[in-house]
N, C-alpha and C positions, 0 to 999 in steps of 0.2 A: 723172178717171179714179181709180177707187177702189182702194185699196191692199190687194193680197191679204196675209194673215198667213201668215210662211213659218215659224213657229216653233210649238210644243207648250205655251207657256207662256200664262198668261192674264194681262194685263196690265191691271189694275184701272182703272175710269173713277174721274174726279174725284167725290169722295162728301164729304157733309157730316157724315156721322155719326161720323168721329173725333174730330172738333173738339167736336161737341155731346154727345157722349159722355164726353168728357174733362172737360167743364164740367160735366155733370152727376153726375160722380164727384165732383169737388171740391165741388159744392153739397152732395151727401149727405153727404160725410164731415164738412163744417164744422157742419153742421146736426145731424148725430147726435151729435157731440162736444158741441154746445151742449145737446142733451137730456140727455146722461148727467150734465153739469154741473148741470142744474135749471134751465136758461134758459127764460124765458117764451117761449112759441110754438115752442119746439125740436121738439117731437115733431109739430105740425101741419106744420112745414118740412120736417121729416125725411120723412114722408108725401108732401108733393108731390115731393121729390127723388126719392124711389122710383118714384112714378108715371111722373115725367118718364123717369127711367133705363130703365123697363119700355118707354116707348113709343118709345125711341130704339133699345133692342135689336129690339123687334118689325119698326120699320122698316128697320134693318139688316140684320137675318137674311133679312127679306122679299127683299132686293136679292141675297143671296147664293142665296137659293133659286131666284130667277129666272135667275140667272146659270147656276147648275149644271144645274138640272132642265129649263129651258125654252129657255136660249140654247146649251147644251153647252160652255161654257167651260171646263168643269173636265175636262180630257182625263186621262189616263193619269198623265202626267207631273206635272200640277198636284195631282192626288189625292194623289200621294206626298210632295210638298212640305206638303200639308195633314195628311196622317198623321204626318210629323215633326213637325210644329206641335203636334198634338195631344197626343203623346209628350212632348214639351218642356214643355208647359202642365201636364201631369199630374205631371212630375218637380218643377217648381217648388212644386205643390201639395205635394207629399210633403215637401220642405224645410220649408215652412210648418208642417207638422204634428211635424216633428221638432222644429223651436223649442219648440212647446208641451209635448211631450214630454220635453224636455230641460229645461223649467222645472220640470216635476213632480219628475223625477227628482231634479233638484238640491237640492230643499226635502225628499223624501222620504229620500233616502240620508245626507243629514247634517241631521235635524231641529233647530232651534235652542232655547235656553232659553224663547224667547216663546211656545213652543207645547207646551212641557214637555217637550222633549228625545225626543218619540216621535214615531211616524206611523202612522195619522191624529193631528190634533192632540188632545190630551187632553180628555175629555168631547164631542166631536163626534161625533154620531151620523151616520155613513155609510149608504150604500145597501148590502144583501146583492146580491152578485153574483147568486146563485142565484134571484132574482125576475124581476122586469122585464127588467133587463141581459141575462140569459141567454135570456128569450123573444125580445128583440130581436137577440140573435145569431142564433139560429135562423130568425127572419124574415128578416133580411139573406142569411143564407145561400141560403135556399128562393128569395128573390129573385134570387139571383146564378145558380141553377140555371135558373128561369124565364127570364131574360134570355137565357142561354146557348142554351137551346131555340129562342127567337125567332130568335137568328143563325143557327142551323142550318137553320132553317124557312125563313128567305128565301132563303138561298143554295139549298135544294132547290125553291124556288118555290112552296111550300105556305102559301099565303095564310091559310087557316083556321087552322091551327098558330100562323103567325105572330101574328096577331091575338089568338088566345085567351091565348098565353103571354104577350103583351106585357102584355095588360089584367090578368092575374094578377101580373105584376111590378109595375105601378103600385099596383094595389091593397095589396100587401105593402108599399109604400114608405109610402103613406099610414098604414097600420097600424102602421109603425115611428114615423113622426113624433106620431102621435097617443099611442102609449105614452109617448114620450119627453116630450111635454108633460105627461101625467099624472105622469110621474115628479119633473118640475120643480114640479108644484103640491103635491106631499106632501112635498117635500124639508124638513128640518128647518134646513137651513142656506142662506145665501144667497150671492151674488156678492160680497159684502164680508165673508163671515166668514172672514178670513184668508187665508194663501196656498193653503189645501186647496180653500176656496169659489172662489177666482179660477182656480186652474188647473184645476178641474174643470169650471165651467161655460164657462168659454174652450174647453176641449178639446171638450168635449161638445156645447157650442153650437154651435160652428163646424164639427164633423161633422154636426150637423142641418142646418144651413145647406146644407152640400153636398149632403145627400140631398134637401132641398127643391130645389133647382137641378138635381139629378139627376132627379127625378121630372118636374120641368116639361120638361126636356130630352126625356124617354122617352115623355112627354105628347104633344108636339109631333111627335114621331116617328110616333107612333101616328094622330095627325090626317094626317100626309103619307102614312101607308100607306093610310089609307082614301081618300085622293084619288087613290092611284096613283102617288106621286114616286119611288118606289124600283123597283128592278129587281134581279134575281139578280145582276148585275155592277156596279151602280151605285147605293150605297147608304152612301156614307161619312157623311153624316148619322147615321146609325142606329149605324153602327159605332164613330161617337166617342162617341155616347150610351152603346154596351155597355161600352167602355173607360173610360169615367168613372165608371159603374156598380160596375164590378168594384174600380176604385179606392177607392170608397167602403166597397165592401165588407172589403176587406183593412184597411184603416184603422180599421174598427171591430173588427176581430179584434184588432189590437194594442191599440186603447183599452180593450175589455173585459179583457185579459189584463193590461195595466198598470196601469190607473186602477181598474176595479170588483173584478179579484180581488188581484193583487199589491198594489196599493196600499192596500186596506183591511185588510191584516194587519200587526199590530204590527211590521214588520220590524227597524225599528234603534230601540233604546231607549238613551240614553246612561245614564240611572240613572231609579230610581223616581220616577214623578210626584209622588208626595205629597212626596218628599223634597227636590223641587225648588218645589214652589208652598207648602211650609210651611217 
């Protein structure tokens, strides 16, 4: 006799993905560290680890899509729990960015003698905030508007506007990433150029990584929209992607103000640079 479920919760079946995913994450971390330290074959092994992680993520989320879309396991109660999980995940990401912002503030508010007691460090040519950074800010703000448009379109059941606005969002996201890569290629300083180079590239690079992840997230949602996986009342995956993208937008606004604009002005000077260096 089959057992009838008497509750609204989804008891997940046994899955190999968490174990294989954790092994892949460890493999990627070790090999990426080896690559950064110049070990032979470090880059090749890092690429293999990345491909492995992508394949694991694909299989794992394929199972989640099957459980939610085709098996109906994601009841309203389950969706509420998943929404709380997404919110907590975004909170942890905020804490991560706060750590990098704090590292930047720690050095900029009290510049040491090694960097000339000024911020930005003496003779370091930084980016003007009114060029590519400002353009990228406008692009992300527009993408936030277009993804909100897509959210309202799916609630209203307007598939034409939904697809159109989401395609616009993805195009803007790709444009942002392209401009950031061009900015890196034109930079006069690198990751190893003191505390400014380290904090600048780690913070903007981390945000760029989140933009890439968010773009993939939205692209997968677009494919699922064309496949008819979402409805007006059941589109948690798409809603999670929208929340994540708004988080990316807001973090960039703080990043632009703090690092590109505020951090590029010589806000703190202990004494004249020439008096220190000579």
